[in-house]
PAZAPA-4460 file (N, C-alpha, C; in steps of 0.05 Angstrom, whole numbers, plus 32768, in hexadecimal, padded with zeros to 4 digits):
% residues 111
    n_x    n_y    n_z   ca_x   ca_y   ca_z    c_x    c_y    c_z   seq   type   mol
   7F76   7E48   8257   7F63   7E52   8245   7F68   7E60   8233     1      M     A
   7F69   7E62   821E   7F6F   7E73   8205   7F5A   7E90   820B     2      T     A
   7F67   7EA7   8204   7F5F   7EB9   820B   7F43   7EBF   81F1     3      P     A
   7F2F   7EC6   81F4   7F1E   7ECA   81D5   7F13   7EE5   81DF     4      T     A
   7F0B   7EE7   81C9   7EF0   7F06   81BD   7EDA   7F01   81B1     5      S     A
   7EC7   7F0C   81BD   7EAB   7EFB   81B1   7EA4   7F14   81A5     6      S     A
   7E88   7F0E   819B   7E79   7F2C   818A   7E5C   7F1D   8180     7      H     A
   7E47   7F23   8190   7E2D   7F22   8180   7E1C   7F2E   816E     8      T     A
   7E13   7F25   815A   7E07   7F36   8148   7DF1   7F23   8142     9      F     A
   7DE6   7F32   812D   7DC1   7F23   8120   7DCD   7F22   80FF    10      Y     A
   7DCA   7F0A   80F7   7DC7   7F00   80D9   7DB1   7F02   80D2    11      L     A
   7DA3   7F11   80B8   7D81   7F14   80BC   7D81   7F0C   809B    12      C     A
   7D6F   7EF3   808F   7D72   7EEF   8079   7D51   7EF1   8070    13      F     A
   7D58   7EF0   805A   7D36   7EF1   804A   7D3E   7EE8   802E    14      R     A
   7D25   7ED6   8030   7D24   7EC6   8015   7D1E   7ED4   7FFE    15      K     A
   7D2C   7ED7   7FE5   7D2D   7EEF   7FD3   7D16   7EDB   7FC0    16      K     A
   7D02   7EF6   7FB5   7CEC   7EE8   7FA6   7CED   7EE1   7F8B    17      T     A
   7D03   7EF7   7F7B   7CFD   7EF4   7F5B   7D19   7EDD   7F55    18      R     A
   7D2E   7EE0   7F6D   7D40   7ECD   7F65   7D40   7EBD   7F7F    19      V     A
   7D49   7E9D   7F75   7D4B   7E90   7F8C   7D65   7E96   7F93    20      F     A
   7D61   7E90   7FB1   7D76   7E95   7FC6   7D72   7E9F   7FDC    21      G     A
   7D82   7EB1   7FEA   7D83   7EC2   8004   7D8D   7EDB   8000    22      L     A
   7D82   7EF1   8012   7D9D   7F04   8017   7D9F   7F03   8032    23      S     A
   7DAF   7F1A   8040   7DBB   7F1A   8054   7DBF   7F33   805A    24      V     A
   7DBE   7F35   8072   7DC6   7F52   8077   7DCE   7F4A   8099    25      R     A
   7DE3   7F62   80A4   7DEF   7F5A   80C0   7DED   7F6D   80D1    26      C     A
   7DE3   7F73   80E8   7DD6   7F87   80FC   7DE6   7F78   8118    27      T     A
   7DF1   7F98   812D   7DF8   7F8C   8142   7DE5   7F8F   815A    28      E     A
   7DCE   7F9B   8152   7DB7   7F9C   8162   7DA0   7F86   815F    29      R     A
   7D8F   7F87   816A   7D7B   7F73   816B   7D63   7F7C   814D    30      L     A
   7D66   7F7E   8140   7D5A   7F87   8123   7D3D   7F7D   8126    31      P     A
   7D2E   7F96   811C   7D15   7F92   8110   7D14   7F88   80F8    32      S     A
   7CFD   7F6E   80ED   7CFA   7F63   80DE   7CEA   7F6A   80CD    33      L     A
   7CF1   7F69   80B5   7CD5   7F68   80A3   7CCD   7F56   80A1    34      D     A
   7CB7   7F52   8092   7CAC   7F3E   808B   7CB6   7F1E   807B    35      S     A
   7CBB   7F0E   807F   7CD0   7EF9   806E   7CE9   7EFB   807B    36      G     A
   7CF1   7F0B   808C   7D08   7F06   8095   7D08   7EF4   80AE    37      E     A
   7D22   7EED   80AF   7D2A   7EDB   80CD   7D4B   7EE3   80D8    38      V     A
   7D44   7EE8   80ED   7D5B   7EEE   80F7   7D6C   7ED7   810A    39      A     A
   7D85   7ED6   810A   7D91   7EBD   8112   7DA5   7ED3   8129    40      I     A
   7DA9   7ED1   8140   7DBF   7ED8   8157   7DD5   7ECB   814D    41      K     A
   7DED   7EDB   814E   7E03   7ECD   814C   7E16   7EE0   815A    42      V     A
   7E29   7EC5   8172   7E42   7ED0   8181   7E59   7EC2   8173    43      T     A
   7E69   7ED1   816B   7E83   7EC8   8160   7E96   7ECA   817C    44      A     A
   7EA4   7EB3   8180   7EB7   7EB7   8197   7ED3   7EA8   8183    45      E     A
   7EE5   7EB7   8183   7EFA   7EBD   8179   7F13   7EBD   8188    46      L     A
   7F27   7EAA   817F   7F44   7EAD   8193   7F54   7ECB   8187    47      P     A
   7F59   7ED3   81A2   7F65   7EF3   8198   7F82   7EEF   818C    48      D     A
   7F8E   7ECE   8193   7FA5   7ED0   817D   7F9C   7ED1   815E    49      A     A
   7F85   7ECE   815A   7F83   7ECE   8141   7F81   7EEE   8133    50      L     A
   7F8A   7F05   8147   7F8F   7F21   813F   7FA4   7F28   813C    51      F     A
   7FB6   7F1B   814E   7FD7   7F1C   814A   7FE2   7F18   8134    52      R     A
   7FEA   7F2F   8129   7FFD   7F33   810E   8013   7F33   8114    53      K     A
   8020   7F1C   8103   803E   7F1C   810A   8052   7F34   8105    54      P     A
   8064   7F3D   8113   807A   7F55   8109   808A   7F4B   8103    55      L     A
   8081   7F5D   80DE   8091   7F52   80C1   80AF   7F6C   80CD    56      L     A
   80C5   7F5E   80C7   80DE   7F6D   80C7   80E5   7F64   80B3    57      E     A
   80F9   7F7D   80A6   8108   7F77   808C   8125   7F92   808D    58      A     A
   8137   7F84   808C   8157   7F96   8081   8161   7F96   8067    59      K     A
   815C   7FA8   8064   816E   7FA9   8039   8189   7FC1   8043    60      I     A
   8197   7FA9   8037   81A8   7FAC   8035   81B6   7FB4   8021    61      T     A
   81C7   7FC9   800E   81D7   7FCA   7FF5   81F2   7FD4   7FFB    62      V     A
   81FE   7FC0   7FF5   821A   7FC2   7FF6   8222   7FDD   7FE4    63      P     A
   823C   7FE2   7FED   8245   8004   7FE1   8250   7FF7   7FCC    64      A     A
   825A   7FE1   7FBA   8266   7FE2   7FA8   8254   7FD9   7F8D    65      D     A
   8239   7FD7   7F9A   8220   7FCF   7F89   8214   7FF1   7F81    66      K     A
   8213   8001   7F8A   820D   801B   7F85   8218   8029   7F68    67      V     A
   8204   802D   7F63   8216   802D   7F42   820A   8051   7F3B    68      S     A
   8224   805F   7F34   8227   807A   7F30   820D   808C   7F21    69      P     A
   8206   80A1   7F2B   81F3   80AA   7F1D   81FC   80B3   7EFD    70      A     A
   81EC   80AD   7EEE   81F4   80AB   7ECC   81DC   80C3   7EC6    71      K     A
   81EB   80DE   7EB4   81D7   80EC   7EAB   81E1   80F3   7E92    72      I     A
   81CD   80E2   7E7A   81D6   80E4   7E5F   81CF   80FE   7E51    73      D     A
   81CF   80FB   7E3D   81C2   810D   7E28   81AB   8118   7E2D    74      A     A
   819D   80FE   7E29   8179   8102   7E2A   8171   8110   7E46    75      S     A
   817D   810B   7E62   817E   8114   7E73   817B   812F   7E78    76      V     A
   8191   813D   7E6A   8199   8157   7E69   818B   8164   7E5D    77      A     A
   817E   8154   7E41   8162   8167   7E33   8150   8167   7E39    78      D     A
   814A   8156   7E4C   8131   8154   7E55   8133   816E   7E71    79      N     A
   8141   8170   7E7F   8147   8184   7E90   8144   819D   7E83    80      I     A
   8154   81A2   7E6F   8150   81B9   7E59   8134   81C1   7E57    81      T     A
   812B   81AB   7E4B   8109   81B0   7E41   80F8   81BA   7E50    82      D     A
   80FB   81B2   7E6B   80E6   81AE   7E88   80EC   81CE   7E90    83      V     A
   8107   81D8   7E93   8109   81F0   7E9C   8100   820B   7E8A    84      V     A
   8107   8201   7E71   80FF   8212   7E58   80E0   8217   7E5A    85      R     A
   80CF   8207   7E61   80B1   81FE   7E58   80A5   820B   7E7F    86      Q     A
   80B7   8204   7E8C   80AA   8211   7EA8   80B0   8228   7EAE    87      N     A
   80CE   8234   7EAA   80D9   824B   7EB1   80D9   8269   7E97    88      L     A
   80DF   825C   7E82   80E8   8268   7E65   80FB   8272   7E67    89      G     A
   8111   825C   7E71   8132   825F   7E77   8137   824D   7E67    90      I     A
   814B   8257   7E53   815D   8243   7E47   8171   8239   7E52    91      D     A
   817B   821E   7E59   818B   8214   7E68   81A1   8204   7E5A    92      L     A
   81BF   8204   7E59   81C7   81F6   7E4C   81D6   81E1   7E64    93      Q     A
   81D4   81C3   7E64   81E4   81C0   7E72   81F9   81A8   7E60    94      I     A
   8210   81A4   7E6B   822D   81A1   7E5E   8233   8186   7E71    95      K     A
   8233   8174   7E64   823D   815D   7E6C   8255   8153   7E6B    96      L     A
   826A   814F   7E80   8285   8147   7E7C   8289   8138   7E88    97      E     A
   82A1   8125   7E8D   82A8   810C   7E95   82C2   811E   7EB0    98      Q     A
   82B6   810A   7EC6   82C5   8117   7ED9   82E1   810D   7EDF    99      M     A
   82F8   8119   7EE0   830B   8107   7EE2   8308   80F4   7EF6   100      P     A
   831F   80D8   7EFF   8315   80C9   7F07   831E   80C7   7F28   101      S     A
   8335   80E1   7F2A   833C   80F1   7F3F   8321   80F4   7F4C   102      A     A
   8317   8107   7F43   82FD   811A   7F4F   82E5   8102   7F52   103      E     A
   82E5   80F2   7F46   82CD   80E0   7F4B   82D1   80D1   7F63   104      R     A
   82EB   80C6   7F64   82EE   80B6   7F7E   82E7   80CD   7F93   105      A     A
   82EF   80E8   7F96   82ED   80FB   7FAF   82CD   80F6   7FB5   106      D     A
   82C5   8100   7F9C   829E   8104   7F99   8299   80F0   7FAA   107      A     A
   829D   80D9   7F9E   828F   80BB   7FA7   8294   80B9   7FCC   108      A     A
   82AE   80C3   7FD9   82B6   80BC   7FF2   82A8   80D3   8003   109      E     A
   829D   80E2   7FF2   828F   80FF   8004   8271   80F7   8006   110      Q     A
   8265   80E4   7FF6   824C   80DD   7FF5   824C   80C7   8012   111      E     A
***
């Protein structure tokens, strides 16, 4: 036998007077009804398997040869100096220089 969970509630229906159709409300306790309302006792019995969610799992691998080095161009340096000037009132100068290839290899190994 499959394990199930059940819950009893009431659906209360009222015929709309101005617009064709029905309005409905839901309550867990025996409702007190207004005139023109009808209650239907509902028992929902659902298999517990319906509520089991699959375990989602992922593994993300980025190969080292696909990692691009950080690049700071003149526009990034200008933005940094502008932000520092506006927020701290300090004139900052950033000098961009190409790192020699031997130093670049050492820096990559340290990361």
